[in-house]
N, C-alpha and C positions, 0 to 999 in steps of 0.2 A: 284388641280380642283376648291376648293371652291372659291380660291381667284380669279381665272381667272374668274370666273361666277361672282364674286363680283365686277368686273370692271364694269359691266353693270349697267347703270343709274337707272333700275328699279329691281335691285336685291341685297339685303342685305346680304354680307357675314358674317355668325354667326360662334362664336367659338364653338367647340364641346361641344354639350350639355350634352348627356349621360342619361338624366332622362326621356325624352319623352316616351321612349319606355317603361319604367317601368310604368310610368303614364298610358298607354294605358291599361296595365295588371290591374291597380288599377281599373280604370273606369269600366272595365268589371266586376270585383268583386263586385263593389257596385251596378252596375244594377243587379247582380244576387240577392244581398242581397234585392234591391228595389222591386223585382218582385217575392221574394220566396213564398209568401203566396197567389198569384194570385189576386182576386179581393179586397183581404184584406191588399193588399201592396199598398204603395202610388203610384209608378211608372204605377203597372199594371191597378190600378183603373182609372188612368187618361189617358190611353192608350199612354203611353210614349215610343215609339219603341226605341229598341237598337240603330238603326242608328242614330236618332235624339238625343240622350243621348250623344253619341260619338261626334256628330258633334258639339253640343253646346261647348263642353269644347275644341274642336279644334279650333273654332272661337275664344273663348277668349284668348288661347294662341297665335294665330295669330294677333290678334288686339293688345295684350300686346307688342309683339315683334314690330310690326309696330310703335306703339306708343312711344316707347323708342330708337328708331333708332338714334335719335340726341345724346342721353346720350351715346351710344355705340360709336359713332363717337368722342364724347368728350373725352372718356376716352381713346381711342386709340392714339388720338392726344396727350394727356398728357404724354402717356407711350414713344412716338417716342421722344416728345419735350425735355423732362427732367425736373425735379423740377425747374432749374433757369428760365424758361420762364414763365412770368406771365399768369394766367389763361384768361385775358380778350383778349389775343392774338389770342385764339380761334374764327375762325370765322364759324359758323354752315352752312351747305348746306342743306336747306329745300326742298331737292327734294322729289317728290311725289313718292317713292319706293314702289310698292305694293307685292314684292316677297322677298323671303329670301331663302338661301341655308344652309343646315348644314351638314357637312361632317363626322359625327360620324361614323367610321367603325363599331360599335357594333349594328347600327341600320339596319344591315343585318338580325339580327334575329328578327326584330320587323316590318318587312314591312307590314305585314297583320294587325297589331295593329294601326300602323301610318296612313295607309290607312283609316281606320275606324275613327280616329280623323280628318284626312284632306282629304277627298272625291276626291277634286281636284289635291291632291299632284302629281308629278311626281318624278320618281327615275332614276338614272342614274348608272349603273352597269360597274365599271372599271374593267375588267377582267385582271389578270396578272397571269402568270404562276406560278406553285407553287415552283420550285426551287428558282426563284428570290425573291418571298415573303419569304420563310425560312430562305434564306440567309441574306434578309435584317432585319427581325425579331430577329435573331440571334445575329447579330451585331449591332442592335440599341443602346445597352448599352455603347458601345464605344464612342457614340456621345451624350449620354445623361446620366443623373444620374439613369436611371430607365430601367428595363427590360421589355420587352413586353411578354416573355414566359420564362419558366423556363429551357426548354430543347428542343432537336429536335422533340421529340414526341409530345409535345403540340403545336409546331409550325405547324406540318403538320396536326394535328387535327383540330386546328383553321381554317386554310386555307380551309380544306375539308367541314367544316360545313357552314363557310361564304359563300362559292362559291355554294354549294348545296341549301342554302336558296335562294340565289339570283336566280339561275336558276329555281327553282320551283316558285318564283314569276314573272318570264318571262314567265312561260307556263300558270300561273293562270291569269294575267292581261294583258298580250299581250304588242307589241312593243309600244303602244300607251300610255301606263303607264310606263313601265320599257324599259330604252334603254341600251343596252350593247355597250361598246366600248372596244378595246384591249389597255393596257398600252402601248404595243409596236408601237402602231399605234398614240398614243399620242405622243411618244417620236421620232417616225421616221416622222410622217407628222401631227404635231401639229396644223398648220392651218386648214387643211381640216377635222381634226378630231373636232376642236373646231367648225367650222362651221357647222358640222352636229349636234352637242350638241344643238347650239342656233336653229337650225331649228327645232329640236325635241320640244325645249321651246317655240316656235313661238315667238322669239325675235331676234333683228337685230343683226349682227355681226360686229365689228370693230376690226381691227388688235391691238389695244392696248391691248385687252384682252389676247393676249399671253404673255404679260410682266412677270407674275407670274412665268411662266413655266422655264424662264431663271434662277430663283433664287433658283430652286429645293427644294421648302419648304418643311419642313419634311422627307427629304432623309436621309437616315443612312450612304450614301456614302460608300458602300461596296467597299474594294479592289477587284480588279480582280484576285488575287490569294488566297481569302477567300474560304475555304473548308467547306461542310457540315459534322461534324462527327456524322453520324448515328449509330454509335455503340451502342446497347441496344435498338434501337428503333425498334417497332413492324414492321417488314418486309411487312406485308399484308396492314397495314395502308400506308406505302409509296407507295406501287404498286398500291393502290386503288386512292391515291390522284394523282400519276403520270398519270394513265389510264384517269383519269377525265380530268385532265390538257390538255391531247393531244386532247381529245374528243372535248373540248371546242375551242380549237385553230382551229381545223380543220372544224368545223360545224359553221352555222350561226344560229341567233336567230329565233326562232319561229314566225310565222307570225300571229299565230292565238291563241287564248286562249282555254284552254282545261278544261273541266268540271271535270274530275278527278283531275287535279292540284288545281283547286279552292276549291274542297271539301278537298283535302289533306293540303291545307295550312289553311283552316278555323279550321280543325281537330286539327291540330299542335296547333294553338293559342288557341283553347279552352282546350286541355290539359295543356298547361302551365299557363294558368288562373287557372284551378282546382289545378294544383300544388301549386301555390303561395298562393291559396285561403286555402288551408290544410295545410299551414305551420304553421299557430298560433297552431292548433290542435295538430300536429306533436310536436310543440315547447312545448305545456303545458304537452303532455305526457313525452317529454323528461325533463321537469322540475319536474314533479311528481317523474320520476324515480330518478333524481338526490337528491330531497329532500328527499324520501326515504331511499336511500343508505347514505345520509348525515346524518339520524337521527341513521341508523345502526351504521355508523362510529362514532358518537358521543357516543352511547351506549359501544361501543367496548372500544373507547378511555378512558371513565369513568371506566369502568371495569379495563383496563389496568393502570390507575392511581392508583386505590384501590389497584390492586396487587402490585404495585410498592411500595405504602406505607407499605402494610403488609411486603414485602420482607426487606423493609428499617427496620422496626421495628425488625423485626425477625434478622437481620443482626446486629441492635443494640445490642440486647439481647446477641447474639453469641459473639461480641466483649468485651461486659461486662463479661460474663463468662470467656473467653480467658485471659481477663487482671487481673480477680479474680485468676485465676489458676497461671498465672505468680507470681503473689504476694504470693501466698500460696508456690509455689515451691521456692521462695526466702527467705521466712520465714524459711521454712523446711532447707534449707541449711545453713542459717544464724545459726539456733538453732542447728544443727548438728555439726558446727564448734566450738561452744563454748566449750565443754568439752576438745576438743585437745587444744584449747587456754589456757582454764585454766591449763592443766596439764603442758604444757610447762612453763607457769608463774610460777607454784609452784615448779617445778624442777630449775628454774632460783633462786628463793627466798632460796630454800635449799643450794644452792651452796653460796649464798651470804653470810647467817649466818656463815657457816663453815670458810669462810675466815676471816669472823670478829673476830672469836674466836681465830684464830691462830695468827693474826695481831692485838692487841688492840689499836695501834695508829690509829686516825679517825680525820676527818676534820669536825667540828661541826660549825653549824650556826645557830643562834636565833636573836630574835629580840633586845636583850641586848648587845651580843657581837658578836665578830666575831675574832675568835684567834687559834692558833694551839694548842693543847692541847697533851702533851707528859705524857704518863702513868709513866714514870720513874721521881723519885725524885732526 
């Protein structure tokens, strides 16, 4: 849809930004800080209203985008042309485009904040039945290197939250601000559907705006036989999503704004602002808890190290004593064997002497002679 609208000579198709919604939250937080002390705060003392504060930042973003539209065209041309084509071949078109379109899906959660930044902004809610969306999200990783959701439960939950936020915006701002179309109508009757969109935008329609639809940009190309395995998924969540899907399919968009819906969407935005504003405090608390635990762990580690050193010292003493005991046992066994050895040697010596007495012939050797001596003359 972004690229269909971007074919119009007055509309710039942007890449998905993803940051403007969070920026709206930050602007609200800083406005709170700037008015926290009443007349002693800068914004309050100068009577700067919240709507004006938001609108100034929104206008700056809008001007920045319009001012850099040629750079965007040049970078897209370079990507399509390839590195071999010289840069001077690029021919810029200085058309006076005054509008832009951003198709970031997550902005379904930030419609209230975006409207505060851009009071004249219009929103298109493309509704698609839950089963088709869940199948597409689960199959997306087959055509891309990333997964949109971790499991079936997350896919159903994401669809339910985005659609619920868009329906709330429809009730709060009315059909002049939020325009709902069915994805099935965009596929089945693309020209009529696109004509209705450009009518909502107060821009003329041309048939060439249909061309991007033929290329099925960002489609996950889900096979017809792809099945959703909802084993382990909360059945109440599935039932809730299926029920809402049927209700939207069978109903038309409300024609009037509802005060209760305005109050609800503003309250939701304020709650989100407070949640994000309190994150630093909660983060500091978490840091303090982590630091305290780290200190305890360091003390425990130091004590464990000291105990390990003591154990090692005592183990060394025990090894030394065991080695000494082994040495003592060896000496004791050695000394115990000496008398027996001496006795055996003594007996051998006694026998030798008796033999020499009985047989006087002997073989003698000294340094001066070596000869046989016969005792007989």
